[in-house]
C-alpha positions in Angstrom: -7.2 -7.1 3.6 -8.3 -3.5 2.9 -11.8 -2.7 1.7 -11.7 0.0 -1.0 -15.2 1.1 -1.9 -17.2 -2.1 -2.7 -14.2 -4.1 -3.7 -11.8 -6.1 -1.5 -8.2 -5.6 -2.2 -5.4 -7.9 -1.2 -2.1 -6.3 0.0 0.9 -8.6 0.3 4.1 -8.1 2.3 7.0 -10.5 2.3 10.6 -10.7 3.3 13.1 -11.8 0.6 16.8 -12.1 1.4 16.4 -9.6 4.2 14.4 -7.1 2.2 10.8 -6.2 2.8 8.6 -6.1 -0.3 5.0 -4.7 -0.4 2.7 -5.5 -3.3 -0.3 -3.2 -3.6 -3.2 -3.3 -6.0 -4.4 -0.2 -7.7 -5.7 1.4 -4.5 -7.5 4.7 -4.7 -7.1 7.3 -2.0 -9.8 5.7 0.2 -8.1 2.3 0.1 -4.7 3.9 0.9 -6.2 5.7 3.9 -7.8 2.5 5.1 -4.5 0.7 4.8 -2.7 3.5 6.8 -5.4 3.4 9.5 -5.4 -0.4 9.9 -1.6 -0.9 9.7 0.2 2.3 10.9 3.3 0.2 11.7 3.6 -1.0 8.1 7.0 -0.5 6.5 8.6 -1.7 3.2 11.9 -1.2 1.5 10.4 -2.0 -1.9 6.9 -1.1 -3.0 5.2 -2.4 -6.1 1.9 -0.7 -6.8 -0.8 -0.9 -9.4 -2.0 2.3 -11.1 -5.6 3.3 -10.2 -7.9 4.6 -12.9 -8.2 7.9 -11.0 -6.3 9.4 -8.1 -2.6 9.3 -7.7 -0.8 6.0 -7.6 0.5 6.4 -4.0 -0.3 9.4 -1.8 2.5 11.2 0.0 1.3 10.2 3.5 1.4 6.5 2.5 4.9 6.8 1.1 6.1 8.6 4.2 4.6 5.9 6.4 6.1 3.0 4.4 9.6 4.6 4.2 10.8 2.8 1.1 14.5 2.8 0.5 
């Protein structure tokens, strides 16, 4: 679980038929940075992300870390 501001956000990762899938809520930049700090080994072939009200959907450092295919 990643804390983004005052809200808690649930990030889910699963394996389906040999493919890793990551489901992200609409995390702002602070939430994305918290996720990267807490789980630097996180990778996913498929990323499904919500769109935050402000900020970019997924920052470049997070995409580089996840290495989606």
